[in-house]
DRENKOL-296715 format. One record per residue (C-alpha): residue number from 1; residue in one letter; chain; y, x, z. Coordinates in Angstrom, 2 decimals, m for minus. Example, Ala and Ser with C-alpha at 12.3 -4.5 7.8 and 13.67 -1.06 7.14 Angstrom:
1 a A m4.50 12.30 7.80;
2 s A m1.06 13.67 7.14;
This chain:
1 m A 0.15 0.40 0.19;
2 t A 3.53 1.63 m0.66;
3 d A 6.65 0.13 m0.68;
4 s A 8.68 m0.63 m4.63;
5 g A 11.98 0.45 m3.04;
6 d A 14.36 2.72 m1.02;
7 s A 16.72 0.17 0.32;
8 d A 16.32 m1.81 3.89;
9 d A 14.73 m5.13 2.38;
10 s A 12.19 m3.66 0.03;
11 i A 8.85 m5.22 0.20;
12 d A 5.66 m3.90 0.33;
13 i A 3.49 m4.16 m2.33;
14 e A m0.98 m3.92 m3.48;
15 i A m1.94 m4.38 m6.47;
16 r A m4.93 m5.67 m7.28;
17 s A m7.77 m4.16 m8.59;
18 v A m7.83 m3.57 m12.58;
19 e A m10.96 m5.38 m12.06;
20 s A m9.72 m8.36 m11.77;
21 v A m6.68 m7.64 m13.82;
22 a A m9.67 m7.89 m16.50;
23 k A m11.17 m9.98 m15.39;
24 r A m7.90 m12.59 m15.23;
25 c A m6.48 m11.39 m18.60;
26 i A m9.96 m12.38 m20.32;
27 i A m9.62 m16.13 m18.47;
28 l A m6.42 m16.59 m19.12;
29 t A m6.75 m15.80 m22.58;
30 t A m10.13 m18.17 m22.88;
31 m A m7.38 m21.20 m21.20;
32 l A m5.26 m20.92 m24.28;
33 r A m7.27 m20.05 m26.58;
34 r A m8.97 m23.60 m25.49;
35 i A m5.43 m25.26 m25.90;
36 a A m5.40 m24.23 m29.02;
37 i A m8.91 m25.79 m30.21;
38 e A m7.16 m28.56 m28.22;
39 s A m4.82 m28.59 m30.86;
40 s A m5.91 m27.56 m34.02;
41 i A m8.88 m30.04 m33.18;
42 s A m7.16 m33.26 m36.30;
43 s A m7.33 m30.98 m38.31;
44 n A m11.25 m29.15 m37.65;
45 e A m14.81 m30.82 m38.37;
46 p A m15.61 m32.75 m34.79;
47 n A m18.22 m30.42 m34.19;
48 e A m17.01 m27.51 m35.39;
49 s A m14.50 m28.49 m31.70;
50 l A m17.27 m28.61 m30.30;
51 t A m19.10 m25.65 m30.73;
52 a A m15.76 m23.47 m30.29;
53 a A m15.43 m25.84 m27.01;
54 f A m19.18 m24.98 m25.81;
55 d A m19.25 m21.43 m26.79;
56 l A m15.87 m20.74 m24.83;
57 r A m17.84 m22.36 m21.91;
58 e A m21.13 m21.16 m21.89;
59 w A m19.63 m18.01 m22.41;
60 i A m17.78 m17.30 m19.16;
61 r A m20.38 m18.64 m17.21;
62 a A m22.81 m16.03 m19.24;
63 e A m20.20 m12.93 m18.67;
64 g A m20.31 m13.74 m15.30;
65 l A m17.24 m15.36 m14.70;
66 w A m16.58 m18.76 m13.62;
67 a A m16.45 m17.80 m10.11;
68 d A m13.78 m16.06 m11.15;
69 l A m11.86 m19.17 m12.31;
70 t A m8.97 m21.74 m10.64;
71 p A m10.63 m25.18 m10.41;
72 y A m7.75 m26.46 m12.26;
73 e A m9.71 m24.25 m14.67;
74 a A m13.38 m25.04 m14.02;
75 a A m12.31 m28.87 m15.60;
76 h A m10.26 m27.56 m18.26;
77 l A m13.32 m25.89 m20.31;
78 e A m16.01 m28.54 m19.03;
79 n A m14.51 m31.13 m20.60;
80 k A m15.41 m32.26 m23.83;
81 a A m13.06 m30.89 m27.44;
82 g A m10.47 m32.99 m27.12;
83 y A m9.01 m33.88 m24.00;
84 t A m4.98 m32.65 m23.92;
85 p A m3.48 m32.12 m20.76;
86 p A m0.37 m32.52 m19.70;
87 d A 2.14 m30.92 m21.04;
88 t A 0.15 m28.39 m23.70;
89 a A 3.47 m26.99 m24.30;
90 g A 4.44 m25.69 m21.30;
91 a A 0.67 m25.10 m20.37;
92 v A 1.25 m22.63 m23.66;
93 d A 3.89 m20.49 m23.09;
94 e A 2.46 m20.86 m19.27;
95 t A 0.01 m19.81 m19.75;
96 s A 0.96 m17.05 m22.98;
97 e A 3.30 m14.84 m21.35;
98 a A 0.71 m14.01 m18.06;
99 i A m1.30 m12.66 m20.15;
100 a A 1.40 m10.40 m21.98;
101 a A 2.64 m9.49 m17.90;
102 l A m1.10 m8.50 m17.31;
103 c A m1.34 m7.24 m20.79;
104 w A 2.17 m4.67 m19.82;
105 a A m0.05 m3.89 m16.89;
106 m A m2.71 m2.51 m18.98;
107 g A m1.19 m0.54 m21.49;
108 l A m1.67 m2.50 m23.96;
109 t A 1.40 m3.35 m25.28;
110 e A 4.49 m0.58 m24.44;
111 m A 7.30 m3.47 m23.82;
112 l A 8.16 m6.64 m21.89;
113 s A 10.48 m8.56 m22.95;
114 e A 13.12 m10.95 m21.42;
115 g A 12.56 m13.79 m24.23;
116 h A 8.99 m15.11 m25.74;
117 t A 6.86 m12.36 m26.43;
118 n A 6.42 m12.14 m29.95;
119 d A 3.49 m9.62 m30.95;
120 l A 1.26 m12.12 m28.38;
121 v A m1.86 m12.70 m31.47;
122 k A m1.80 m8.54 m31.85;
123 l A m2.99 m8.83 m27.87;
124 i A m5.56 m11.58 m27.28;
125 v A m7.05 m9.99 m30.13;
126 n A m8.06 m6.91 m28.23;
127 v A m9.34 m9.07 m25.50;
128 p A m12.96 m10.55 m26.21;
129 s A m13.84 m13.56 m27.16;
130 p A m17.32 m15.23 m27.44;
131 w A m20.16 m13.60 m27.18;
132 e A m18.89 m10.12 m27.28;
133 n A m20.57 m8.70 m24.28;
134 t A m17.10 m8.17 m21.87;
135 a A m18.26 m5.57 m19.05;
136 p A m17.07 m2.90 m21.28;
137 w A m13.98 m3.87 m22.31;
138 i A m13.32 m4.46 m18.48;
139 a A m14.85 m0.41 m17.53;
140 q A m12.53 0.75 m20.09;
141 r A m9.58 m0.86 m19.00;
142 t A m7.16 1.30 m16.19;
143 l A m3.20 m0.01 m15.29;
144 r A 0.54 1.38 m14.84;
145 p A 1.29 3.89 m12.65;
146 e A 2.18 1.12 m9.23;
147 e A 6.10 2.43 m9.26;
148 q A 6.21 1.27 m13.13;
149 v A 4.35 m2.02 m11.54;
150 a A 7.09 m2.19 m8.85;
151 h A 9.42 m1.36 m11.09;
152 m A 9.03 m4.37 m14.17;
153 r A 7.98 m6.88 m10.56;
154 e A 11.96 m6.29 m9.75;
155 r A 12.83 m6.44 m12.91;
156 a A 10.99 m9.55 m13.90;
157 e A 13.51 m10.94 m10.38;
158 i A 16.34 m10.59 m10.95;
159 w A 15.98 m11.61 m14.37;
160 e A 14.52 m15.75 m12.65;
161 w A 17.00 m16.14 m10.24;
162 r A 19.75 m14.97 m13.43;
163 l A 17.98 m17.73 m15.16;
164 a A 17.30 m19.99 m11.71;
165 i A 21.23 m19.71 m10.81;
166 e A 22.78 m20.77 m14.23;
167 p A 23.60 m24.89 m14.80;
168 a A 24.10 m25.08 m10.77;
169 r A 27.63 m22.02 m11.72;
170 r A 28.66 m24.45 m13.77;
171 n A 29.41 m27.48 m12.07;
172 l A 31.49 m25.10 m9.37;
173 q A 35.35 m24.52 m9.52;
174 g A 38.13 m22.62 m7.99;
175 s A 36.36 m20.39 m5.14;
176 e A 33.67 m21.21 m5.92;
177 l A 33.18 m20.55 m9.13;
178 q A 34.80 m17.63 m8.00;
179 e A 32.85 m16.02 m5.42;
180 l A 29.50 m16.25 m7.58;
181 n A 31.30 m14.85 m10.84;
182 e A 32.46 m11.78 m8.96;
183 t A 28.17 m11.98 m6.97;
184 l A 26.69 m11.88 m10.58;
185 f A 28.65 m8.81 m11.82;
186 m A 28.04 m7.11 m8.44;
187 v A 24.02 m8.37 m8.91;
188 a A 24.41 m7.02 m13.00;
189 r A 26.51 m4.14 m12.15;
190 d A 23.04 m3.23 m9.85;
191 s A 20.94 m4.07 m12.68;
192 y A 22.24 m2.09 m15.07;
193 v A 21.95 1.19 m13.03;
194 a A 18.17 m0.08 m12.32;
195 g A 17.43 m0.26 m15.93;
196 y A 17.69 m4.30 m15.78;
197 i A 19.62 m5.23 m18.62;
198 q A 21.72 m3.54 m21.16;
199 r A 25.16 m3.75 m20.21;
200 e A 27.08 m3.11 m17.13;
201 n A 28.36 m6.93 m17.24;
202 d A 27.32 m10.41 m17.16;
203 s A 26.72 m10.18 m20.82;
204 g A 23.86 m8.14 m19.70;
205 f A 21.98 m10.21 m19.33;
206 a A 21.23 m11.68 m22.73;
207 i A 18.21 m12.50 m24.63;
208 n A 18.01 m12.05 m28.40;
209 a A 21.91 m10.53 m27.66;
210 a A 22.38 m14.54 m26.26;
211 p A 23.66 m14.39 m23.12;
212 v A 22.73 m16.77 m20.18;
213 s A 25.77 m17.57 m19.72;
214 k A 26.06 m19.40 m23.40;
215 m A 23.39 m20.98 m24.11;
216 t A 22.21 m24.51 m23.87;
217 l A 20.53 m26.26 m20.61;
218 d A 18.00 m26.68 m22.65;
219 d A 17.13 m23.19 m23.52;
220 i A 18.38 m21.93 m20.27;
221 n A 15.05 m23.77 m18.86;
222 e A 12.74 m23.26 m21.07;
223 m A 14.03 m19.60 m20.14;
224 r A 13.71 m19.64 m16.73;
225 l A 9.31 m20.71 m17.95;
226 i A 9.12 m18.43 m19.99;
227 a A 10.38 m16.14 m16.81;
228 q A 8.40 m17.60 m13.90;
229 s A 5.40 m17.15 m15.44;
230 k A 6.41 m13.86 m16.80;
231 l A 7.31 m13.77 m12.27;
232 r A 4.31 m15.32 m10.90;
233 a A 1.39 m13.50 m13.11;
234 l A 3.24 m9.87 m11.98;
235 n A 3.86 m11.16 m8.14;
236 w A m0.16 m11.58 m8.54;
237 l A m0.43 m8.46 m9.93;
238 c A 1.53 m7.08 m6.53;
239 g A m1.00 m8.37 m4.58;
240 f A 1.44 m11.85 m3.38;
241 g A m1.08 m14.96 m3.09;
242 d A m4.53 m15.58 m1.82;
243 d A m5.38 m16.01 m5.78;
244 w A m4.24 m17.26 m8.62;
245 v A m2.83 m20.65 m7.50;
246 t A m1.51 m20.12 m3.88;
247 v A 0.50 m16.95 m5.65;
248 p A 4.77 m17.35 m4.80;
249 l A 7.23 m17.14 m7.08;
250 d A 9.54 m16.41 m4.03;
251 v A 8.39 m13.06 m2.17;
C-alpha cells in the first residue's frame, strides 16, 4: 500500500492483482459483446443471435470466470438473446469507458482521453472472445507502475468534479459566481502543473477543444457519465470497494 501523493489530503491505494484486472476486462468486454448482440438482433437470423449469446455465456462458464460476474452480469448473460437492458446507450458508454481505463492500466493503450474512447474496437479485438483460452492472455498481462495509476485516478477525479460543478455554476450570480470562478481558476492552475490539463486556466478543461464552460448541458451530462465510468473503474483498480458493484465514486 502506498500513498498516492505528497499532500496532507492524499489517500492510500492498494492496486488489485493483475489477474483480477485482466479477468474484469474480459468480463466487461463480454458484456459489451452481449449488448452488441441485442443491438443487431433485428438484422441477424434469430438462430445466429441465440448461438452468439450461448457462446458468450458458456465460454465464460468454461473459462471459470462465472464466479467473477456481478449478479447483474450473470442475469444478463442468462437471458435469451432479444432481451434489451434498460438504458442500453448508457450501459454501452459506461462499459466501454471502464474497458478503456483497465486496458490503459494494463498498457494495451498509451492514452486515456477525457471524452469518448475512439480506439475501443482496437482494444476489444485484443481481448479474448469465445472460444479462446483466456489463461495465456491473463498470464501475459502486466500493470503500469502504481504512481502512474494513482496519477490517472487523480486526473479522472478532477475531470469528474469539473463536469459535475458546471450545471450548478451556470445558476450562480454575483459573489457566489465570482467565488466559484476563482476556485476553478486555482484548480485549473494546479491541474496544469500536475499535468491533468493542457492550459493554465479554466479553458484547459476542454474535451476535443470544446471548453466545459461552453458545452451544452446535454453534452456535459454525457461527458460526466464517461468521466464517472473511468473514475469508478480506476477507483476499483486502486482497491476501493469490496467488489465491482460496491466501488465508490467519491473516496
